[in-house]
SEKOL-129616 format. One record per atom (N, C-alpha, C): residue number from 0; residue in three letters; atom name; z, x, y. Coordinates in pm, whole numbers, padded with zeros to 5 digits, m for minus. Layout:
<rolums>
<NUM,"ALA","CA",<Z,X,Y>>
...
</rolums>
This chain:
<rolums>
<0,"UNK","N",<05642,13586,26322>>
<0,"UNK","CA",<05679,13641,26192>>
<0,"UNK","C",<05779,13753,26215>>
<1,"UNK","N",<05892,13747,26144>>
<1,"UNK","CA",<05996,13847,26163>>
<1,"UNK","C",<05956,13979,26096>>
<2,"UNK","N",<06031,14082,26127>>
<2,"UNK","CA",<06004,14214,26069>>
<2,"UNK","C",<06022,14211,25917>>
<3,"UNK","N",<06123,14139,25870>>
<3,"UNK","CA",<06149,14130,25725>>
<3,"UNK","C",<06034,14060,25654>>
<4,"UNK","N",<05978,13956,25715>>
<4,"UNK","CA",<05865,13885,25656>>
<4,"UNK","C",<05741,13975,25652>>
<5,"UNK","N",<05720,14056,25756>>
<5,"UNK","CA",<05607,14148,25758>>
<5,"UNK","C",<05620,14251,25647>>
<6,"UNK","N",<05743,14302,25625>>
<6,"UNK","CA",<05766,14399,25520>>
<6,"UNK","C",<05736,14338,25383>>
<7,"UNK","N",<05778,14214,25363>>
<7,"UNK","CA",<05760,14149,25233>>
<7,"UNK","C",<05612,14129,25202>>
<8,"UNK","N",<05530,14107,25306>>
<8,"UNK","CA",<05388,14085,25280>>
<8,"UNK","C",<05315,14217,25257>>
<9,"UNK","N",<05373,14330,25295>>
<9,"UNK","CA",<05309,14460,25279>>
<9,"UNK","C",<05364,14537,25160>>
<10,"UNK","N",<05416,14469,25062>>
<10,"UNK","CA",<05472,14541,24947>>
<10,"UNK","C",<05362,14587,24853>>
<11,"UNK","N",<05394,14693,24782>>
<11,"UNK","CA",<05304,14748,24681>>
<11,"UNK","C",<05384,14766,24554>>
<12,"UNK","N",<05314,14772,24443>>
<12,"UNK","CA",<05380,14792,24314>>
<12,"UNK","C",<05351,14934,24268>>
<13,"UNK","N",<05457,15011,24246>>
<13,"UNK","CA",<05445,15150,24203>>
<13,"UNK","C",<05481,15157,24055>>
<14,"UNK","N",<05412,15245,23982>>
<14,"UNK","CA",<05432,15258,23839>>
<14,"UNK","C",<05512,15385,23813>>
<15,"UNK","N",<05621,15370,23736>>
<15,"UNK","CA",<05709,15481,23701>>
<15,"UNK","C",<05705,15499,23550>>
<16,"UNK","N",<05680,15623,23504>>
<16,"UNK","CA",<05678,15652,23361>>
<16,"UNK","C",<05821,15685,23318>>
<17,"UNK","N",<05866,15617,23211>>
<17,"UNK","CA",<06001,15638,23159>>
<17,"UNK","C",<05993,15665,23009>>
<18,"UNK","N",<06102,15709,22951>>
<18,"UNK","CA",<06109,15731,22806>>
<18,"UNK","C",<06088,15597,22736>>
<19,"UNK","N",<06002,15596,22635>>
<19,"UNK","CA",<05974,15473,22562>>
<19,"UNK","C",<06100,15415,22500>>
<20,"UNK","N",<06118,15285,22515>>
<20,"UNK","CA",<06235,15218,22462>>
<20,"UNK","C",<06354,15217,22557>>
<21,"UNK","N",<06345,15286,22668>>
<21,"UNK","CA",<06455,15294,22764>>
<21,"UNK","C",<06427,15216,22892>>
<22,"UNK","N",<06325,15131,22888>>
<22,"UNK","CA",<06285,15059,23009>>
<22,"UNK","C",<06400,14975,23066>>
<23,"UNK","N",<06467,14900,22979>>
<23,"UNK","CA",<06576,14813,23025>>
<23,"UNK","C",<06690,14895,23084>>
<24,"UNK","N",<06726,15006,23018>>
<24,"UNK","CA",<06836,15090,23068>>
<24,"UNK","C",<06802,15150,23204>>
<25,"UNK","N",<06681,15201,23218>>
<25,"UNK","CA",<06640,15260,23345>>
<25,"UNK","C",<06638,15153,23454>>
<26,"UNK","N",<06586,15036,23422>>
<26,"UNK","CA",<06582,14928,23521>>
<26,"UNK","C",<06723,14892,23566>>
<27,"UNK","N",<06817,14890,23473>>
<27,"UNK","CA",<06956,14860,23507>>
<27,"UNK","C",<07016,14969,23596>>
<28,"UNK","N",<06992,15095,23560>>
<28,"UNK","CA",<07043,15206,23641>>
<28,"UNK","C",<06985,15205,23783>>
<29,"UNK","N",<06855,15181,23793>>
<29,"UNK","CA",<06790,15176,23924>>
<29,"UNK","C",<06843,15058,24005>>
<30,"UNK","N",<06862,14943,23940>>
<30,"UNK","CA",<06914,14826,24010>>
<30,"UNK","C",<07054,14852,24064>>
<31,"UNK","N",<07137,14919,23986>>
<31,"UNK","CA",<07272,14953,24033>>
<31,"UNK","C",<07267,15047,24152>>
<32,"UNK","N",<07177,15145,24148>>
<32,"UNK","CA",<07163,15240,24259>>
<32,"UNK","C",<07114,15169,24385>>
<33,"UNK","N",<07016,15080,24368>>
<33,"UNK","CA",<06961,15006,24482>>
<33,"UNK","C",<07070,14923,24549>>
<34,"UNK","N",<07153,14859,24466>>
<34,"UNK","CA",<07260,14776,24519>>
<34,"UNK","C",<07366,14860,24589>>
<35,"UNK","N",<07404,14973,24529>>
<35,"UNK","CA",<07509,15057,24586>>
<35,"UNK","C",<07465,15125,24715>>
<36,"UNK","N",<07341,15173,24720>>
<36,"UNK","CA",<07293,15247,24837>>
<36,"UNK","C",<07219,15160,24937>>
<37,"UNK","N",<07207,15031,24909>>
<37,"UNK","CA",<07138,14937,24998>>
<37,"UNK","C",<06993,14980,25024>>
<38,"UNK","N",<06925,15020,24917>>
<38,"UNK","CA",<06785,15061,24926>>
<38,"UNK","C",<06699,14934,24929>>
<39,"UNK","N",<06594,14934,25010>>
<39,"UNK","CA",<06508,14816,25026>>
<39,"UNK","C",<06399,14812,24919>>
<40,"UNK","N",<06441,14777,24799>>
<40,"UNK","CA",<06350,14762,24685>>
<40,"UNK","C",<06346,14613,24654>>
<41,"UNK","N",<06227,14558,24631>>
<41,"UNK","CA",<06216,14414,24613>>
<41,"UNK","C",<06229,14369,24469>>
<42,"UNK","N",<06171,14444,24375>>
<42,"UNK","CA",<06183,14404,24235>>
<42,"UNK","C",<06157,14523,24143>>
<43,"UNK","N",<06213,14509,24022>>
<43,"UNK","CA",<06193,14607,23915>>
<43,"UNK","C",<06147,14526,23795>>
<44,"UNK","N",<06032,14561,23740>>
<44,"UNK","CA",<05974,14485,23631>>
<44,"UNK","C",<05947,14577,23513>>
<45,"UNK","N",<05986,14531,23394>>
<45,"UNK","CA",<05943,14601,23273>>
<45,"UNK","C",<05889,14496,23179>>
<46,"UNK","N",<05791,14534,23101>>
<46,"UNK","CA",<05724,14441,23011>>
<46,"UNK","C",<05707,14505,22875>>
<47,"UNK","N",<05718,14425,22770>>
<47,"UNK","CA",<05695,14477,22636>>
<47,"UNK","C",<05548,14516,22618>>
<48,"UNK","N",<05461,14463,22701>>
<48,"UNK","CA",<05320,14498,22694>>
<48,"UNK","C",<05292,14637,22749>>
<49,"UNK","N",<05385,14691,22828>>
<49,"UNK","CA",<05367,14824,22888>>
<49,"UNK","C",<05487,14911,22853>>
<50,"UNK","N",<05498,14947,22726>>
<50,"UNK","CA",<05610,15028,22682>>
<50,"UNK","C",<05604,15166,22747>>
<51,"UNK","N",<05717,15210,22800>>
<51,"UNK","CA",<05724,15341,22863>>
<51,"UNK","C",<05697,15340,23012>>
<52,"UNK","N",<05682,15222,23071>>
<52,"UNK","CA",<05653,15214,23214>>
<52,"UNK","C",<05741,15109,23281>>
<53,"UNK","N",<05777,15136,23405>>
<53,"UNK","CA",<05845,15039,23492>>
<53,"UNK","C",<05756,15012,23610>>
<54,"UNK","N",<05755,14890,23657>>
<54,"UNK","CA",<05684,14854,23779>>
<54,"UNK","C",<05789,14827,23885>>
<55,"UNK","N",<05775,14892,24000>>
<55,"UNK","CA",<05873,14880,24107>>
<55,"UNK","C",<05801,14833,24232>>
<56,"UNK","N",<05849,14724,24291>>
<56,"UNK","CA",<05788,14669,24412>>
<56,"UNK","C",<05867,14717,24534>>
<57,"UNK","N",<05796,14782,24626>>
<57,"UNK","CA",<05858,14834,24748>>
<57,"UNK","C",<05753,14845,24857>>
<58,"UNK","N",<05799,14877,24978>>
<58,"UNK","CA",<05706,14889,25089>>
<58,"UNK","C",<05635,15023,25091>>
<59,"UNK","N",<05704,15129,25046>>
<59,"UNK","CA",<05639,15261,25043>>
<59,"UNK","C",<05697,15348,24931>>
<60,"UNK","N",<05629,15458,24904>>
<60,"UNK","CA",<05667,15545,24794>>
<60,"UNK","C",<05799,15617,24818>>
<61,"UNK","N",<05835,15639,24942>>
<61,"UNK","CA",<05961,15706,24975>>
<61,"UNK","C",<06080,15625,24925>>
<62,"UNK","N",<06073,15495,24940>>
<62,"UNK","CA",<06180,15406,24894>>
<62,"UNK","C",<06193,15415,24742>>
<63,"UNK","N",<06080,15416,24673>>
<63,"UNK","CA",<06079,15425,24526>>
<63,"UNK","C",<06137,15558,24483>>
<64,"UNK","N",<06097,15665,24548>>
<64,"UNK","CA",<06146,15798,24516>>
<64,"UNK","C",<06298,15806,24531>>
<65,"UNK","N",<06349,15749,24638>>
<65,"UNK","CA",<06493,15749,24661>>
<65,"UNK","C",<06566,15669,24552>>
<66,"UNK","N",<06505,15563,24506>>
<66,"UNK","CA",<06569,15476,24407>>
<66,"UNK","C",<06571,15536,24267>>
<67,"UNK","N",<06468,15613,24228>>
<67,"UNK","CA",<06459,15660,24090>>
<67,"UNK","C",<06484,15810,24072>>
<68,"UNK","N",<06494,15886,24181>>
<68,"UNK","CA",<06512,16031,24164>>
<68,"UNK","C",<06647,16061,24101>>
<69,"UNK","N",<06644,16144,23997>>
<69,"UNK","CA",<06766,16184,23929>>
<69,"UNK","C",<06816,16087,23824>>
<70,"UNK","N",<06747,15974,23805>>
<70,"UNK","CA",<06789,15877,23705>>
<70,"UNK","C",<06744,15926,23568>>
<71,"UNK","N",<06835,15919,23472>>
<71,"UNK","CA",<06805,15964,23337>>
<71,"UNK","C",<06692,15882,23278>>
<72,"UNK","N",<06605,15944,23202>>
<72,"UNK","CA",<06490,15884,23132>>
<72,"UNK","C",<06370,15857,23221>>
<73,"UNK","N",<06378,15885,23351>>
<73,"UNK","CA",<06260,15874,23437>>
<73,"UNK","C",<06179,16002,23418>>
<74,"UNK","N",<06053,15988,23378>>
<74,"UNK","CA",<05970,16105,23348>>
<74,"UNK","C",<05884,16148,23467>>
<75,"UNK","N",<05809,16054,23524>>
<75,"UNK","CA",<05720,16090,23633>>
<75,"UNK","C",<05672,15965,23705>>
<76,"UNK","N",<05599,15987,23812>>
<76,"UNK","CA",<05536,15879,23886>>
<76,"UNK","C",<05389,15875,23846>>
<77,"UNK","N",<05335,15757,23834>>
<77,"UNK","CA",<05192,15744,23809>>
<77,"UNK","C",<05126,15733,23946>>
<78,"UNK","N",<05027,15817,23976>>
<78,"UNK","CA",<04965,15813,24109>>
<78,"UNK","C",<04895,15680,24134>>
<79,"UNK","N",<04898,15638,24260>>
<79,"UNK","CA",<04833,15513,24298>>
<79,"UNK","C",<04931,15398,24299>>
<80,"UNK","N",<04882,15283,24342>>
<80,"UNK","CA",<04964,15163,24348>>
<80,"UNK","C",<04888,15047,24286>>
<81,"UNK","N",<04961,14944,24253>>
<81,"UNK","CA",<04901,14821,24202>>
<81,"UNK","C",<04932,14710,24301>>
<82,"UNK","N",<04848,14609,24303>>
<82,"UNK","CA",<04878,14493,24385>>
<82,"UNK","C",<04952,14393,24299>>
<83,"UNK","N",<05017,14299,24363>>
<83,"UNK","CA",<05092,14196,24291>>
<83,"UNK","C",<04997,14113,24205>>
<84,"UNK","N",<04873,14093,24249>>
<84,"UNK","CA",<04775,14017,24171>>
<84,"UNK","C",<04739,14087,24040>>
<85,"UNK","N",<04737,14221,24040>>
<85,"UNK","CA",<04700,14297,23921>>
<85,"UNK","C",<04803,14289,23809>>
<86,"UNK","N",<04929,14261,23843>>
<86,"UNK","CA",<05031,14255,23740>>
<86,"UNK","C",<05052,14113,23686>>
<87,"UNK","N",<04973,14020,23733>>
<87,"UNK","CA",<04987,13881,23689>>
<87,"UNK","C",<04975,13865,23538>>
<88,"UNK","N",<04889,13942,23474>>
<88,"UNK","CA",<04871,13931,23329>>
<88,"UNK","C",<04987,13989,23250>>
<89,"UNK","N",<05068,14074,23313>>
<89,"UNK","CA",<05181,14135,23244>>
<89,"UNK","C",<05305,14047,23247>>
<90,"UNK","N",<05307,13954,23339>>
<90,"UNK","CA",<05422,13866,23351>>
<90,"UNK","C",<05387,13735,23283>>
<91,"UNK","N",<05454,13707,23175>>
<91,"UNK","CA",<05426,13582,23103>>
<91,"UNK","C",<05534,13481,23134>>
<92,"UNK","N",<05494,13357,23139>>
<92,"UNK","CA",<05590,13252,23163>>
<92,"UNK","C",<05647,13207,23029>>
<93,"UNK","N",<05766,13154,23032>>
<93,"UNK","CA",<05829,13106,22909>>
<93,"UNK","C",<05751,12986,22856>>
<94,"UNK","N",<05742,12977,22725>>
<94,"UNK","CA",<05670,12866,22666>>
<94,"UNK","C",<05747,12737,22688>>
<95,"UNK","N",<05675,12631,22708>>
<95,"UNK","CA",<05737,12501,22726>>
<95,"UNK","C",<05781,12449,22591>>
<96,"UNK","N",<05909,12423,22577>>
<96,"UNK","CA",<05963,12374,22450>>
<96,"UNK","C",<05957,12223,22451>>
<97,"UNK","N",<05884,12168,22354>>
<97,"UNK","CA",<05879,12023,22342>>
<97,"UNK","C",<05999,11978,22260>>
<98,"UNK","N",<06038,11856,22279>>
<98,"UNK","CA",<06150,11802,22203>>
<98,"UNK","C",<06109,11790,22057>>
<99,"UNK","N",<06188,11845,21970>>
<99,"UNK","CA",<06162,11840,21827>>
<99,"UNK","C",<06249,11732,21764>>
<100,"UNK","N",<06198,11673,21658>>
<100,"UNK","CA",<06271,11567,21590>>
<100,"UNK","C",<06293,11607,21445>>
<101,"UNK","N",<06398,11552,21383>>
<101,"UNK","CA",<06424,11578,21242>>
<101,"UNK","C",<06306,11530,21159>>
<102,"UNK","N",<06275,11604,21053>>
<102,"UNK","CA",<06165,11576,20961>>
<102,"UNK","C",<06027,11609,21018>>
<103,"UNK","N",<06019,11664,21139>>
<103,"UNK","CA",<05891,11699,21199>>
<103,"UNK","C",<05843,11832,21141>>
<104,"UNK","N",<05714,11842,21115>>
<104,"UNK","CA",<05655,11966,21064>>
<104,"UNK","C",<05621,12057,21183>>
<105,"UNK","N",<05654,12185,21169>>
<105,"UNK","CA",<05628,12282,21275>>
<105,"UNK","C",<05571,12409,21214>>
<106,"UNK","N",<05510,12490,21298>>
<106,"UNK","CA",<05464,12623,21257>>
<106,"UNK","C",<05545,12725,21335>>
<107,"UNK","N",<05588,12831,21270>>
<107,"UNK","CA",<05664,12937,21335>>
<107,"UNK","C",<05564,13036,21393>>
<108,"UNK","N",<05572,13058,21525>>
<108,"UNK","CA",<05472,13140,21594>>
<108,"UNK","C",<05526,13277,21637>>
<109,"UNK","N",<05650,13309,21600>>
<109,"UNK","CA",<05705,13439,21636>>
<109,"UNK","C",<05822,13474,21546>>
<110,"UNK","N",<05859,13601,21546>>
<110,"UNK","CA",<05971,13646,21465>>
<110,"UNK","C",<05927,13686,21325>>
<111,"UNK","N",<06023,13711,21237>>
<111,"UNK","CA",<05989,13760,21103>>
<111,"UNK","C",<05921,13656,21015>>
<112,"UNK","N",<05933,13529,21048>>
<112,"UNK","CA",<05871,13423,20968>>
<112,"UNK","C",<05743,13371,21032>>
<113,"UNK","N",<05682,13449,21118>>
<113,"UNK","CA",<05561,13411,21190>>
<113,"UNK","C",<05451,13366,21093>>
<114,"UNK","N",<05389,13253,21125>>
<114,"UNK","CA",<05279,13202,21045>>
<114,"UNK","C",<05321,13104,20936>>
<115,"UNK","N",<05450,13091,20913>>
<115,"UNK","CA",<05498,13001,20808>>
<115,"UNK","C",<05517,12860,20863>>
<116,"UNK","N",<05503,12763,20774>>
<116,"UNK","CA",<05527,12623,20811>>
<116,"UNK","C",<05671,12587,20774>>
<117,"UNK","N",<05727,12494,20849>>
<117,"UNK","CA",<05865,12453,20825>>
<117,"UNK","C",<05885,12307,20864>>
<118,"UNK","N",<05995,12250,20814>>
<118,"UNK","CA",<06032,12113,20848>>
<118,"UNK","C",<06164,12118,20924>>
<119,"UNK","N",<06170,12050,21037>>
<119,"UNK","CA",<06290,12050,21120>>
<119,"UNK","C",<06400,11970,21052>>
<120,"UNK","N",<06518,12030,21040>>
<120,"UNK","CA",<06635,11962,20986>>
<120,"UNK","C",<06719,11910,21102>>
<121,"UNK","N",<06744,11995,21201>>
<121,"UNK","CA",<06826,11963,21316>>
<121,"UNK","C",<06769,12033,21439>>
<122,"UNK","N",<06785,11971,21556>>
<122,"UNK","CA",<06742,12034,21681>>
<122,"UNK","C",<06854,12023,21782>>
<123,"UNK","N",<06895,12135,21838>>
<123,"UNK","CA",<06999,12138,21940>>
<123,"UNK","C",<06932,12164,22075>>
<124,"UNK","N",<06919,12058,22154>>
<124,"UNK","CA",<06847,12070,22281>>
<124,"UNK","C",<06925,12155,22383>>
<125,"UNK","N",<07057,12158,22374>>
<125,"UNK","CA",<07137,12237,22468>>
<125,"UNK","C",<07113,12386,22447>>
<126,"UNK","N",<07106,12429,22322>>
<126,"UNK","CA",<07085,12570,22290>>
<126,"UNK","C",<06938,12605,22272>>
<127,"UNK","N",<06852,12504,22267>>
<127,"UNK","CA",<06708,12523,22242>>
<127,"UNK","C",<06688,12595,22109>>
<128,"UNK","N",<06762,12552,22008>>
<128,"UNK","CA",<06753,12607,21874>>
<128,"UNK","C",<06725,12495,21775>>
<129,"UNK","N",<06656,12529,21668>>
<129,"UNK","CA",<06628,12432,21563>>
<129,"UNK","C",<06664,12494,21429>>
<130,"UNK","N",<06721,12412,21342>>
<130,"UNK","CA",<06744,12452,21204>>
<130,"UNK","C",<06628,12395,21125>>
<131,"UNK","N",<06557,12481,21054>>
<131,"UNK","CA",<06438,12438,20981>>
<131,"UNK","C",<06447,12483,20836>>
<132,"UNK","N",<06374,12413,20750>>
<132,"UNK","CA",<06359,12451,20611>>
<132,"UNK","C",<06217,12502,20594>>
<133,"UNK","N",<06203,12623,20542>>
<133,"UNK","CA",<06071,12682,20524>>
<133,"UNK","C",<05999,12611,20410>>
<134,"UNK","N",<05877,12567,20437>>
<134,"UNK","CA",<05796,12496,20337>>
<134,"UNK","C",<05721,12597,20251>>
<135,"UNK","N",<05677,12707,20310>>
<135,"UNK","CA",<05596,12805,20239>>
<135,"UNK","C",<05677,12898,20149>>
<136,"UNK","N",<05809,12892,20157>>
<136,"UNK","CA",<05893,12980,20076>>
<136,"UNK","C",<05899,12926,19932>>
<137,"UNK","N",<05913,13014,19833>>
<137,"UNK","CA",<05919,12969,19693>>
<137,"UNK","C",<06046,12890,19661>>
<138,"UNK","N",<06146,12898,19746>>
<138,"UNK","CA",<06269,12820,19728>>
<138,"UNK","C",<06312,12769,19865>>
<139,"UNK","N",<06402,12670,19868>>
<139,"UNK","CA",<06444,12614,19996>>
<139,"UNK","C",<06527,12716,20072>>
<140,"UNK","N",<06484,12744,20192>>
<140,"UNK","CA",<06554,12840,20276>>
<140,"UNK","C",<06569,12779,20415>>
<141,"UNK","N",<06693,12757,20457>>
<141,"UNK","CA",<06717,12703,20590>>
<141,"UNK","C",<06749,12817,20685>>
<142,"UNK","N",<06684,12815,20800>>
<142,"UNK","CA",<06711,12915,20903>>
<142,"UNK","C",<06728,12844,21037>>
<143,"UNK","N",<06803,12906,21125>>
<143,"UNK","CA",<06815,12857,21262>>
<143,"UNK","C",<06734,12951,21348>>
<144,"UNK","N",<06644,12894,21428>>
<144,"UNK","CA",<06548,12974,21504>>
<144,"UNK","C",<06536,12918,21645>>
<145,"UNK","N",<06505,13005,21739>>
<145,"UNK","CA",<06483,12965,21877>>
<145,"UNK","C",<06363,12871,21883>>
<146,"UNK","N",<06377,12762,21956>>
<146,"UNK","CA",<06270,12662,21962>>
<146,"UNK","C",<06144,12716,22027>>
<147,"UNK","N",<06153,12821,22104>>
<147,"UNK","CA",<06034,12882,22163>>
<147,"UNK","C",<05941,12942,22060>>
<148,"UNK","N",<05993,12968,21940>>
<148,"UNK","CA",<05912,13023,21831>>
<148,"UNK","C",<05848,12916,21745>>
<149,"UNK","N",<05866,12790,21782>>
<149,"UNK","CA",<05814,12680,21701>>
<149,"UNK","C",<05704,12606,21775>>
<150,"UNK","N",<05602,12567,21699>>
<150,"UNK","CA",<05493,12487,21755>>
<150,"UNK","C",<05477,12365,21666>>
<151,"UNK","N",<05481,12249,21728>>
<151,"UNK","CA",<05469,12124,21652>>
<151,"UNK","C",<05330,12114,21590>>
<152,"UNK","N",<05326,12070,21465>>
<152,"UNK","CA",<05198,12051,21396>>
<152,"UNK","C",<05158,11905,21407>>
<153,"UNK","N",<05029,11878,21407>>
<153,"UNK","CA",<04978,11742,21418>>
<153,"UNK","C",<05004,11663,21292>>
</rolums>
């Protein structure tokens, strides 16, 4: 086993507290710093389930400190570490989009129209978007929505 493989197996996940709503910006700033300074950081994770926090995978706390010190919106370090297994619930996989057909009834499972039923008018498999007509609306309303927000009804 090479030295690089040994390092990869001994990684820990460190939690960094950041200003709420700035997770993406901080992750981008840290990623740019890691790339420019050739810091050995393995991953930077932010999740909507953990607003105000970044998860950083590295071999030790010194590497994390070097990567985030002085970055705007970084507030503090959370003491302790997490294992990769502990963050499994925070990382969600993309929903599997089934092929939709015209005239098929679907339920909207996300976005502003969540919970409403609709009928598919058109489905663009390349863009993974569907144009639907809302059934529950008092008048005909056609919207184009990401297919990941649609669930086929029986």
